[in-house]
N, C-alpha and C positions, 0 to 999 in steps of 0.2 A: 662352584656350582649352585649351591643352595643360595648363594646370594641373587644368582640370576635369574635362579627359579620365583622369587620373593618378588624381583624387580619384574617380572612379565607379570606373574600373578596382579599386581598393585594396578600396572599398567590397564590388564585388562578390565579390572575392576574402574579404575576412571573412564575408562573407553564408556562400560555401562552405565555409571554413572550418568555422564554427559548425554546419553542417549534417553536414557528414562526422563531426565530432565528435561528434555527437549520434546518427547513425546506428551510430556504432560503440559507444557507450550502448546503444543499442535492442537492436544484434546480441546486447550481452553478457548482457544480461536475456534473454532470446531465448533464447541457447543454457543458461543456466541451469535456464529453464522444460524445454525440450526434451532435453538430454541430459546434465543433472546438471551440477553444480559442478566436481565434478575430474574431468571430463573438456573442460572447456572451456580452453583453449587459444587462445593468440594467434593459431594458424592456423587456427583452428573461427569465432571471432570475424569474422577476415577475410572467411571466407567467408560468412559468415551476413551480414555488411555490404557485400557486394561491392565489397572493398576490397583493399589489395595489404596484406601483413604489415609491410610496414616504414610503411602509412600508420597502422595503429593503434600501431607504436612510436612514430612521429613526435608524437603526440598522445598517448602515454599510455606513455613509454619504461619503467616498469615495473609487473608485475602489481600492485602496491598501488597504485598511480594510478590503472589502471581497475578497483580493486575501489571504491577509494574512492569515485570517481566514478559510478559503479553504484549503489551503495547510497544517498549522498546522492539520485539520482535518484529511484530506489526510495521515499523515505521522501516526498518531494517530492511526485510525483505520488500516494502513498498520501493525503496530505491534500488534497491538489486533490481527488479521486473523491471523498472523504468528505463535504468542504462541499459539491461539485456535489448530492450523493446527498441532504445533507441537508436543502438549499434546493427540490428537487423536487417534495415534496409535493403530492400530486394535491387540490385542493378538496376531493373526498368520501371522501378517508380521513386519518386521525389518525394524530397522530405518533410514538407508540408504537408501532399496528402497520408505521407505516412505517420506524421507526428499526430494527427488527427484522429488515425484509425489506433495509434496507439494509448492514446489518453482515453476514448471510448473502451478498450479493451479493458484498461486498468482499472476505471471509474466501475466497472461490472464485475472485476474481479475477487475473489473470495476474500483478499485481505480488505480491499473496502467496502465491503460489506460490514465485515468485524469491525472496522473504525468508522461507520455509519453509526454502526448499532451503540457503540460506546460513545459515541458525542450525544444521540438521543437519547442515550439513559441519565447521562451526566445534566442533563437541564434538569431533572428532577431529584436529584440524588447528591448531595453535596461533599459526599467522603469520593464519589466516583470525581465529580467536579475537581477537586482539589488536584486529582492525580491529572487526568485527562487535560486539562487548561494550560498547565505548563508543556507539558509533551504536543498538544496540537501547535502552540507557539512556535517550539522546536522544530516538530514537522513542517512549516508552511517554510521557515527559513530556509529547511534543508530542501524542501521543495524547490524554491525561487533558485538556490546555487544548482539542483541538480538539471533543471532546466537551461541552464548556462552553461554547463559543461558538454549536457547532451546535444547541444546545438550551436555551439561556440561563434560559426560564423555569420550567424543572425543575431546571438546575443551581443557580441561585440563591434556590429555596425552601425546598430542603431538599439540601444539597449533599452530605451521607451515605449519606442515599438514594439519590441520583441515582447516587453513585461507585460505592456497593455494588452496585448493579442492574446497573451500566456494565459491572463485573467479570464480573456472571455471565452476562451476554449476551454478552459477547465470549468466555469462556471456554467457552461450551456450543458457540458457532458455531464456537470454532477444535478444539474436542475432535469435533463432529461430521464438522466437515470432515476431521479427520486419520484419523477413525475408519476401520476395516479391515472393518466389515461391510457386506455386499452385498447378503443376502435381502431384499427388498422393502424396500430403502434410502431410497428417496426417499419413501414413504408414512409410513416413519417419523419421517424427521427432519422431514417435516411437522408431523407428531402433536407434534414437541417445538418444532419452532417457534409452534405454535397454542398450546400450556401454557404459555411463556414470556409469549405477548403475554398472555392471560388474565392471569396472575400480575403483571407489570407494570399493568395496569393496575387488578387489583385494589390493590396497593399506593398507586399514587397517586390513586385516588379516595376514598383514606382523607383525604387534603389538599388537597379537593378546594375547601380556602378561602383554597390558598396557592399554586395555581397551576392556570389554565385546562386543563382536559381536554377535546381536540377528537377 
Protein backbone atom coordinates (compact mmCIF):
# COMPACT_ATOMS: atom_id res chain seq x y z
CA UNK A 1 0.00 0.00 0.00
CA UNK A 2 2.74 2.42 0.96
CA UNK A 3 4.57 1.61 -2.28
CA UNK A 4 1.45 2.38 -4.35
CA UNK A 5 0.98 5.71 -2.60
CA UNK A 6 4.62 6.60 -3.15
CA UNK A 7 4.40 5.72 -6.87
CA UNK A 8 1.21 7.75 -7.31
CA UNK A 9 2.84 10.70 -5.55
CA UNK A 10 5.91 10.43 -7.79
CA UNK A 11 3.73 10.38 -10.90
CA UNK A 12 1.89 13.50 -9.75
CA UNK A 13 5.19 15.27 -9.19
CA UNK A 14 6.39 14.32 -12.67
CA UNK A 15 3.16 15.58 -14.21
CA UNK A 16 3.44 18.87 -12.30
CA UNK A 17 7.08 19.17 -13.27
CA UNK A 18 6.34 18.68 -16.98
CA UNK A 19 3.45 21.14 -16.77
CA UNK A 20 5.65 23.77 -15.14
CA UNK A 21 8.35 23.29 -17.74
CA UNK A 22 5.78 23.66 -20.51
CA UNK A 23 4.37 26.83 -18.92
CA UNK A 24 7.86 28.33 -18.84
CA UNK A 25 8.39 27.57 -22.55
CA UNK A 26 4.98 29.05 -23.43
CA UNK A 27 5.80 32.13 -21.35
CA UNK A 28 9.13 32.53 -23.12
CA UNK A 29 7.43 32.48 -26.52
CA UNK A 30 4.82 34.97 -25.30
CA UNK A 31 7.63 37.28 -24.20
CA UNK A 32 9.25 37.07 -27.66
CA UNK A 33 5.92 38.06 -29.22
CA UNK A 34 4.85 40.73 -26.74
CA UNK A 35 8.08 42.49 -25.69
CA UNK A 36 10.71 41.17 -28.09
CA UNK A 37 13.79 39.03 -27.69
CA UNK A 38 16.09 41.68 -26.24
CA UNK A 39 13.67 42.54 -23.42
CA UNK A 40 13.01 38.89 -22.58
CA UNK A 41 14.73 38.07 -19.29
CA UNK A 42 14.46 35.29 -16.74
CA UNK A 43 12.51 37.69 -14.53
CA UNK A 44 10.02 38.48 -17.32
CA UNK A 45 9.62 34.81 -18.19
CA UNK A 46 8.99 33.94 -14.52
CA UNK A 47 6.41 36.72 -14.20
CA UNK A 48 4.61 35.60 -17.36
CA UNK A 49 4.64 31.93 -16.32
CA UNK A 50 3.52 32.72 -12.76
CA UNK A 51 6.53 30.98 -11.20
CA UNK A 52 9.62 32.10 -9.32
CA UNK A 53 12.83 33.08 -11.06
CA UNK A 54 14.44 30.14 -9.25
CA UNK A 55 11.92 27.77 -10.86
CA UNK A 56 12.89 28.99 -14.32
CA UNK A 57 16.56 28.45 -13.54
CA UNK A 58 15.80 25.01 -12.09
CA UNK A 59 14.36 23.80 -15.40
CA UNK A 60 16.61 25.92 -17.63
CA UNK A 61 19.95 26.66 -15.92
CA UNK A 62 21.16 28.98 -18.71
CA UNK A 63 19.69 31.28 -21.36
CA UNK A 64 20.87 28.83 -24.01
CA UNK A 65 18.82 26.03 -22.46
CA UNK A 66 15.56 27.99 -22.52
CA UNK A 67 16.28 29.30 -26.02
CA UNK A 68 16.98 25.86 -27.46
CA UNK A 69 13.89 24.37 -25.82
CA UNK A 70 11.68 27.25 -26.98
CA UNK A 71 12.98 27.00 -30.55
CA UNK A 72 12.41 23.24 -30.60
CA UNK A 73 8.88 23.79 -29.35
CA UNK A 74 8.21 26.50 -31.94
CA UNK A 75 9.31 24.21 -34.75
CA UNK A 76 7.30 21.25 -33.48
CA UNK A 77 4.16 23.32 -32.99
CA UNK A 78 4.48 24.95 -36.42
CA UNK A 79 4.60 21.52 -38.05
CA UNK A 80 1.66 20.30 -36.01
CA UNK A 81 -0.42 23.34 -37.00
CA UNK A 82 0.64 22.93 -40.64
CA UNK A 83 -0.57 19.33 -40.79
CA UNK A 84 -3.80 20.15 -38.97
CA UNK A 85 -4.52 22.97 -41.39
CA UNK A 86 -3.72 20.84 -44.45
CA UNK A 87 -6.10 18.10 -43.35
CA UNK A 88 -9.10 20.25 -42.52
CA UNK A 89 -10.00 21.24 -46.09
CA UNK A 90 -13.82 21.54 -46.24
CA UNK A 91 -15.56 19.33 -48.78
CA UNK A 92 -16.76 22.40 -50.69
CA UNK A 93 -13.30 23.98 -51.01
CA UNK A 94 -10.43 22.90 -53.22
CA UNK A 95 -6.97 22.07 -51.95
CA UNK A 96 -5.21 24.92 -53.73
CA UNK A 97 -7.39 27.69 -52.28
CA UNK A 98 -7.14 26.06 -48.87
CA UNK A 99 -3.34 25.76 -49.11
CA UNK A 100 -3.01 29.49 -49.80
CA UNK A 101 -5.34 30.38 -46.93
CA UNK A 102 -3.48 27.98 -44.63
CA UNK A 103 -0.10 29.54 -45.40
CA UNK A 104 -1.45 33.04 -44.80
CA UNK A 105 -2.96 31.92 -41.49
CA UNK A 106 0.31 30.32 -40.41
CA UNK A 107 2.54 33.30 -41.21
CA UNK A 108 0.21 35.45 -39.10
CA UNK A 109 0.23 33.03 -36.17
CA UNK A 110 1.82 33.60 -32.78
CA UNK A 111 4.36 30.89 -33.56
CA UNK A 112 5.54 32.59 -36.74
CA UNK A 113 5.68 35.98 -35.02
CA UNK A 114 7.97 34.56 -32.33
CA UNK A 115 10.15 32.84 -34.93
CA UNK A 116 10.53 36.04 -36.97
CA UNK A 117 11.51 37.90 -33.81
CA UNK A 118 14.29 35.40 -33.15
CA UNK A 119 15.52 35.54 -36.76
CA UNK A 120 15.62 39.35 -36.66
CA UNK A 121 17.41 39.44 -33.31
CA UNK A 122 19.95 36.84 -34.44
CA UNK A 123 21.26 39.25 -37.08
CA UNK A 124 23.06 41.30 -34.41
CA UNK A 125 23.47 38.72 -31.65
CA UNK A 126 26.20 36.15 -32.29
CA UNK A 127 25.16 33.91 -29.38
CA UNK A 128 21.57 33.76 -30.58
CA UNK A 129 22.68 33.31 -34.20
CA UNK A 130 24.69 30.24 -33.22
CA UNK A 131 21.46 28.68 -31.91
CA UNK A 132 19.01 29.97 -34.51
CA UNK A 133 21.01 29.35 -37.68
CA UNK A 134 21.20 25.52 -37.46
CA UNK A 135 17.62 25.42 -36.17
CA UNK A 136 16.47 27.48 -39.15
CA UNK A 137 18.20 25.11 -41.58
CA UNK A 138 16.62 22.11 -39.88
CA UNK A 139 13.24 23.83 -39.86
CA UNK A 140 13.44 24.59 -43.56
CA UNK A 141 14.18 20.96 -44.40
CA UNK A 142 11.25 19.89 -42.24
CA UNK A 143 8.95 22.45 -43.90
CA UNK A 144 9.84 21.12 -47.35
CA UNK A 145 9.07 17.59 -46.26
CA UNK A 146 5.87 18.77 -44.54
CA UNK A 147 4.63 20.24 -47.81
CA UNK A 148 5.26 17.01 -49.67
CA UNK A 149 3.48 14.97 -47.01
CA UNK A 150 0.55 17.37 -46.67
CA UNK A 151 -0.12 17.51 -50.44
CA UNK A 152 1.30 14.22 -51.76
CA UNK A 153 -0.73 14.11 -55.00
CA UNK A 154 0.76 17.40 -56.15
CA UNK A 155 4.27 16.78 -54.83
CA UNK A 156 4.54 13.34 -56.44
CA UNK A 157 3.01 14.37 -59.76
CA UNK A 158 5.47 17.15 -60.56
CA UNK A 159 7.90 17.71 -57.72
CA UNK A 160 9.84 20.59 -59.29
CA UNK A 161 6.67 22.50 -60.10
CA UNK A 162 5.23 21.83 -56.67
CA UNK A 163 8.33 23.01 -54.81
CA UNK A 164 8.78 26.12 -56.98
CA UNK A 165 5.22 27.24 -56.31
CA UNK A 166 5.40 26.23 -52.66
CA UNK A 167 8.34 28.64 -52.35
CA UNK A 168 6.47 31.33 -54.28
CA UNK A 169 3.52 31.04 -51.92
CA UNK A 170 5.70 31.09 -48.82
CA UNK A 171 7.83 34.03 -49.98
CA UNK A 172 4.78 36.04 -50.96
CA UNK A 173 2.98 35.33 -47.69
CA UNK A 174 6.04 36.13 -45.58
CA UNK A 175 6.66 39.31 -47.56
CA UNK A 176 3.08 40.52 -47.16
CA UNK A 177 3.14 39.75 -43.46
CA UNK A 178 6.31 41.81 -43.03
CA UNK A 179 5.18 44.64 -45.29
CA UNK A 180 5.01 48.15 -43.86
CA UNK A 181 2.15 49.04 -46.21
CA UNK A 182 -0.73 50.32 -44.12
CA UNK A 183 -3.17 52.09 -46.44
CA UNK A 184 -6.01 49.77 -47.48
CA UNK A 185 -3.78 46.87 -46.43
CA UNK A 186 -6.37 44.11 -46.07
CA UNK A 187 -7.92 44.71 -49.48
CA UNK A 188 -4.54 44.86 -51.22
CA UNK A 189 -3.36 41.68 -49.52
CA UNK A 190 -6.57 39.86 -50.46
CA UNK A 191 -6.00 40.84 -54.10
CA UNK A 192 -2.57 39.21 -53.95
CA UNK A 193 -3.91 36.06 -52.27
CA UNK A 194 -6.65 35.77 -54.89
CA UNK A 195 -4.08 36.30 -57.65
CA UNK A 196 -1.79 33.51 -56.45
CA UNK A 197 -4.77 31.14 -56.11
CA UNK A 198 -5.65 31.88 -59.74
CA UNK A 199 -2.05 31.37 -60.89
CA UNK A 200 -1.71 28.10 -58.98
CA UNK A 201 -4.91 26.79 -60.51
CA UNK A 202 -3.69 27.72 -63.98
CA UNK A 203 -0.38 25.91 -63.44
CA UNK A 204 -1.91 22.71 -62.13
CA UNK A 205 -4.72 22.62 -64.67
CA UNK A 206 -2.00 22.22 -67.31
CA UNK A 207 -1.16 18.92 -65.65
CA UNK A 208 -4.67 17.63 -65.02
CA UNK A 209 -3.69 14.23 -66.38
CA UNK A 210 -1.16 13.83 -63.56
CA UNK A 211 -3.06 15.12 -60.54
CA UNK A 212 -6.70 15.48 -59.59
CA UNK A 213 -7.53 19.16 -59.13
CA UNK A 214 -10.32 19.60 -56.64
